[in-house]
DSSP file (Angstrom, degrees, kcal/mol; ACC not computed):
  #  RESIDUE AA STRUCTURE BP1 BP2  ACC     N-H-->O    O-->H-N    N-H-->O    O-->H-N    TCO  KAPPA ALPHA  PHI   PSI    X-CA   Y-CA   Z-CA
    1    1 A M              0   0    0      0, 0.0     2,-0.0     0, 0.0     5,-0.0   0.000 360.0 360.0 360.0 141.1    5.5  139.0   67.4
    2    2 A S     >  -     0   0    0      1,-0.1     4,-1.7     4,-0.0     5,-0.1  -0.320 360.0-119.4 -74.5 159.8    7.7  142.0   67.9
    3    3 A R  H  > S+     0   0    0      1,-0.2     4,-2.2     2,-0.2     5,-0.2   0.872 112.1  54.9 -66.9 -37.6   11.1  141.7   69.3
    4    4 A D  H  > S+     0   0    0      1,-0.2     4,-2.3     2,-0.2    -1,-0.2   0.885 107.0  50.7 -64.2 -38.2   10.4  143.9   72.3
    5    5 A L  H  > S+     0   0    0      2,-0.2     4,-2.3     1,-0.2    -1,-0.2   0.872 109.1  51.4 -68.0 -36.5    7.5  141.7   73.3
    6    6 A K  H  X S+     0   0    0     -4,-1.7     4,-1.9     2,-0.2    -2,-0.2   0.907 111.6  47.0 -65.2 -41.9    9.6  138.5   73.1
    7    7 A H  H  X S+     0   0    0     -4,-2.2     4,-2.3     2,-0.2    -2,-0.2   0.896 112.3  50.0 -67.2 -39.8   12.3  140.1   75.3
    8    8 A L  H  X S+     0   0    0     -4,-2.3     4,-2.5     1,-0.2     5,-0.2   0.909 110.6  49.0 -65.5 -41.5    9.7  141.3   77.8
    9    9 A S  H  X S+     0   0    0     -4,-2.3     4,-2.1     1,-0.2    -1,-0.2   0.863 110.9  50.8 -68.0 -34.4    8.1  137.8   78.0
   10   10 A A  H  X S+     0   0    0     -4,-1.9     4,-2.2     2,-0.2    -2,-0.2   0.907 111.3  48.5 -67.1 -41.2   11.5  136.2   78.5
   11   11 A R  H  X S+     0   0    0     -4,-2.3     4,-2.2     2,-0.2    -2,-0.2   0.932 112.8  46.7 -63.5 -46.2   12.3  138.6   81.3
   12   12 A V  H  X S+     0   0    0     -4,-2.5     4,-2.5     1,-0.2    -1,-0.2   0.895 111.4  52.7 -64.7 -39.1    9.0  138.0   83.0
   13   13 A G  H  X S+     0   0    0     -4,-2.1     4,-2.2    -5,-0.2    -1,-0.2   0.909 109.6  47.9 -62.7 -42.5    9.4  134.3   82.6
   14   14 A L  H  X S+     0   0    0     -4,-2.2     4,-2.2     2,-0.2    -2,-0.2   0.895 112.2  49.3 -65.6 -40.0   12.8  134.3   84.2
   15   15 A I  H  X S+     0   0    0     -4,-2.2     4,-2.6     2,-0.2     5,-0.2   0.908 110.8  50.2 -65.0 -41.2   11.6  136.5   87.1
   16   16 A M  H  X S+     0   0    0     -4,-2.5     4,-2.5     2,-0.2    -2,-0.2   0.892 110.1  50.2 -65.5 -38.9    8.6  134.1   87.7
   17   17 A L  H  X S+     0   0    0     -4,-2.2     4,-2.5     2,-0.2     5,-0.3   0.919 111.1  49.5 -63.0 -43.3   10.9  131.1   87.7
   18   18 A A  H  X S+     0   0    0     -4,-2.2     4,-2.0     1,-0.2    -2,-0.2   0.929 114.5  43.9 -61.9 -45.8   13.2  132.8   90.3
   19   19 A L  H  X S+     0   0    0     -4,-2.6     4,-2.5     2,-0.2     5,-0.2   0.892 113.7  51.3 -67.6 -38.5   10.3  133.7   92.5
   20   20 A G  H  X S+     0   0    0     -4,-2.5     4,-2.4    -5,-0.2    -2,-0.2   0.935 112.4  43.7 -65.9 -47.3    8.7  130.3   92.1
   21   21 A F  H  X S+     0   0    0     -4,-2.5     4,-2.3     2,-0.2    -1,-0.2   0.904 115.4  49.6 -65.0 -40.6   11.8  128.3   93.0
   22   22 A S  H  X S+     0   0    0     -4,-2.0     4,-2.5    -5,-0.3    -2,-0.2   0.924 112.5  46.6 -65.1 -43.5   12.6  130.6   95.9
   23   23 A L  H  X S+     0   0    0     -4,-2.5     4,-2.4     2,-0.2    -2,-0.2   0.904 111.5  51.5 -65.1 -41.1    9.1  130.4   97.3
   24   24 A L  H  X S+     0   0    0     -4,-2.4     4,-1.4    -5,-0.2    -1,-0.2   0.907 111.8  47.3 -62.0 -41.7    9.0  126.6   97.0
   25   25 A G  H  X S+     0   0    0     -4,-2.3     4,-1.0     1,-0.2    -2,-0.2   0.899 112.2  49.0 -66.6 -41.3   12.3  126.4   98.8
   26   26 A L  H  X S+     0   0    0     -4,-2.5     4,-1.8     1,-0.2     3,-0.3   0.868 107.1  55.8 -67.8 -35.6   11.2  128.7  101.6
   27   27 A L  H  X S+     0   0    0     -4,-2.4     4,-2.6     1,-0.2    -1,-0.2   0.868 103.2  55.1 -64.3 -35.2    8.0  126.8  102.1
   28   28 A S  H  < S+     0   0    0     -4,-1.4    -1,-0.2     1,-0.2    -2,-0.2   0.788 108.1  50.2 -69.6 -24.7    9.9  123.6  102.6
   29   29 A F  H  < S+     0   0    0     -4,-1.0    -2,-0.2    -3,-0.3    -1,-0.2   0.869 116.6  39.8 -75.6 -36.8   11.8  125.3  105.4
   30   30 A F  H  < S+     0   0    0     -4,-1.8     2,-0.6     1,-0.2    -2,-0.2   0.847 117.1  45.9 -83.3 -35.1    8.7  126.6  107.2
   31   31 A F  S  < S-     0   0    0     -4,-2.6     2,-0.4    -5,-0.2    -1,-0.2  -0.930  71.5-166.6-116.5 112.8    6.4  123.6  106.8
   32   32 A H        -     0   0    0     -2,-0.6     2,-0.2    -3,-0.1    -3,-0.1  -0.763  23.6-118.1 -99.0 141.6    7.8  120.2  107.6
   33   33 A A        -     0   0    0     -2,-0.4    15,-0.1    -5,-0.1    -1,-0.0  -0.563  17.5-156.7 -73.4 139.5    6.2  117.0  106.7
   34   34 A T        +     0   0    0     -2,-0.2     2,-0.1     2,-0.1    -1,-0.1  -0.333  39.1 143.6-114.2  49.3    5.3  114.9  109.7
   35   35 A G        -     0   0    0      6,-0.1     2,-0.8     1,-0.0     9,-0.1  -0.415  54.2-122.2 -85.0 164.3    5.2  111.5  108.1
   36   36 A D        +     0   0    0     -2,-0.1     2,-0.2     3,-0.0    -2,-0.1  -0.805  42.3 173.3-109.0  88.8    6.3  108.2  109.7
   37   37 A L    >   -     0   0    0     -2,-0.8     3,-0.8     1,-0.1     7,-0.1  -0.565  41.6-122.2 -96.5 160.8    9.0  106.9  107.3
   38   38 A A  T 3  S+     0   0    0      1,-0.2    -1,-0.1    -2,-0.2    -2,-0.0   0.721 107.5  62.8 -73.2 -20.9   11.2  103.9  107.8
   39   39 A I  T 3  S-     0   0    0      1,-0.2     4,-0.4     2,-0.0    -1,-0.2   0.587 111.6-110.2 -84.5  -7.8   14.4  106.0  107.5
   40   40 A G    <>  -     0   0    0     -3,-0.8     4,-1.6     1,-0.1    -1,-0.2   0.024  22.3 -85.4  99.6 155.9   13.6  108.1  110.5
   41   41 A P  H  > S+     0   0    0      0, 0.0     4,-2.3     0, 0.0     5,-0.2   0.798 120.4  59.1 -70.2 -28.4   12.6  111.7  111.2
   42   42 A N  H  > S+     0   0    0      2,-0.2     4,-2.2     1,-0.2    -2,-0.1   0.924 108.4  44.4 -67.7 -42.3   16.2  113.1  111.2
   43   43 A M  H  > S+     0   0    0     -4,-0.4     4,-2.6     2,-0.2     5,-0.2   0.871 111.4  55.1 -67.1 -35.9   16.8  111.9  107.7
   44   44 A E  H  X S+     0   0    0     -4,-1.6     4,-1.8     2,-0.2    -2,-0.2   0.919 110.4  44.8 -63.1 -43.6   13.4  113.2  106.6
   45   45 A Q  H  X S+     0   0    0     -4,-2.3     4,-2.6     2,-0.2     5,-0.2   0.890 111.7  53.7 -66.5 -39.1   14.3  116.7  107.9
   46   46 A L  H  X S+     0   0    0     -4,-2.2     4,-2.4     1,-0.2    -2,-0.2   0.929 110.2  45.8 -61.8 -45.7   17.7  116.5  106.4
   47   47 A F  H  X S+     0   0    0     -4,-2.6     4,-2.5     2,-0.2    -1,-0.2   0.852 111.6  53.5 -67.3 -33.3   16.3  115.7  102.9
   48   48 A G  H  X S+     0   0    0     -4,-1.8     4,-2.3    -5,-0.2    -2,-0.2   0.925 111.8  44.0 -64.8 -44.8   13.7  118.5  103.4
   49   49 A Y  H  X S+     0   0    0     -4,-2.6     4,-2.4     2,-0.2    -2,-0.2   0.884 113.5  51.6 -66.3 -38.7   16.4  121.0  104.2
   50   50 A L  H  X S+     0   0    0     -4,-2.4     4,-2.3    -5,-0.2    -2,-0.2   0.933 112.1  45.4 -64.6 -46.0   18.6  119.8  101.3
   51   51 A G  H  X S+     0   0    0     -4,-2.5     4,-2.1     1,-0.2    -2,-0.2   0.894 113.5  50.1 -64.9 -39.9   15.7  120.0   98.8
   52   52 A G  H  X S+     0   0    0     -4,-2.3     4,-2.4     2,-0.2    -1,-0.2   0.890 110.3  50.5 -64.6 -39.3   14.7  123.5  100.1
   53   53 A S  H  X S+     0   0    0     -4,-2.4     4,-2.4     2,-0.2    -2,-0.2   0.911 110.4  48.7 -65.4 -42.2   18.3  124.7   99.8
   54   54 A V  H  X S+     0   0    0     -4,-2.3     4,-2.5     2,-0.2    -1,-0.2   0.897 111.5  50.7 -64.2 -39.2   18.6  123.4   96.3
   55   55 A S  H  X S+     0   0    0     -4,-2.1     4,-2.0     2,-0.2    -2,-0.2   0.912 111.2  46.7 -66.8 -42.2   15.4  125.1   95.4
   56   56 A V  H  X S+     0   0    0     -4,-2.4     4,-2.1     2,-0.2    -1,-0.2   0.893 111.7  52.8 -66.0 -38.2   16.5  128.5   96.9
   57   57 A F  H  X S+     0   0    0     -4,-2.4     4,-2.2     2,-0.2    -2,-0.2   0.922 109.0  48.8 -61.9 -44.1   19.8  128.1   95.1
   58   58 A L  H  X S+     0   0    0     -4,-2.5     4,-2.6     1,-0.2    -1,-0.2   0.875 108.7  54.3 -64.4 -36.2   18.0  127.6   91.7
   59   59 A G  H  X S+     0   0    0     -4,-2.0     4,-2.0     2,-0.2    -1,-0.2   0.902 108.9  48.3 -61.7 -40.3   15.9  130.6   92.4
   60   60 A A  H  X S+     0   0    0     -4,-2.1     4,-2.3     2,-0.2    -2,-0.2   0.879 110.5  51.5 -67.4 -37.6   19.0  132.7   93.0
   61   61 A V  H  X S+     0   0    0     -4,-2.2     4,-2.4     2,-0.2    -2,-0.2   0.932 110.8  47.3 -64.7 -44.9   20.5  131.3   89.7
   62   62 A F  H  X S+     0   0    0     -4,-2.6     4,-2.3     1,-0.2    -1,-0.2   0.866 111.4  52.0 -65.0 -34.6   17.4  132.2   87.8
   63   63 A L  H  X S+     0   0    0     -4,-2.0     4,-2.4     2,-0.2    -1,-0.2   0.901 109.7  48.8 -67.4 -39.9   17.4  135.7   89.4
   64   64 A A  H  X S+     0   0    0     -4,-2.3     4,-2.3     2,-0.2    -2,-0.2   0.908 112.3  48.5 -65.1 -41.1   21.0  136.2   88.3
   65   65 A V  H  X S+     0   0    0     -4,-2.4     4,-2.6     2,-0.2    -2,-0.2   0.898 110.9  51.2 -64.9 -39.2   20.2  135.1   84.8
   66   66 A A  H  X S+     0   0    0     -4,-2.3     4,-2.3     2,-0.2    -2,-0.2   0.904 110.7  48.1 -65.3 -41.0   17.2  137.4   84.7
   67   67 A C  H  X S+     0   0    0     -4,-2.4     4,-1.7     2,-0.2    -2,-0.2   0.900 113.1  48.0 -65.9 -39.8   19.4  140.4   85.9
   68   68 A T  H  X S+     0   0    0     -4,-2.3     4,-0.8     1,-0.2    -2,-0.2   0.910 114.0  46.4 -65.7 -41.6   22.0  139.6   83.3
   69   69 A Y  H  < S+     0   0    0     -4,-2.6     3,-0.4     1,-0.2    -2,-0.2   0.860 108.9  56.1 -67.6 -35.1   19.4  139.3   80.6
   70   70 A W  H  < S+     0   0    0     -4,-2.3    -1,-0.2     1,-0.2    -2,-0.2   0.874 107.6  48.1 -66.4 -36.9   17.7  142.5   81.7
   71   71 A R  H  <        0   0    0     -4,-1.7    -1,-0.2     1,-0.2    -2,-0.2   0.670 360.0 360.0 -77.5 -16.4   21.0  144.5   81.3
   72   72 A R     <        0   0    0     -4,-0.8    -1,-0.2    -3,-0.4    -2,-0.2   0.453 360.0 360.0 -76.5 360.0   21.7  143.1   77.9
């Protein structure tokens, strides 16, 4: 495989990871689970927001890595 094709596939992979994590995090903010857990609905919402925030943060990290790799 040529070197340019390897670099292009790495760039596209990083962009797809960034978009995937960000979309997953945003979906957890928009659609809340309405289950009846023993720990209560407030804790359930808190963990949903926490997981969504971590996912959006990871999306931003992958986007920063992709931008850094793209300029290299």
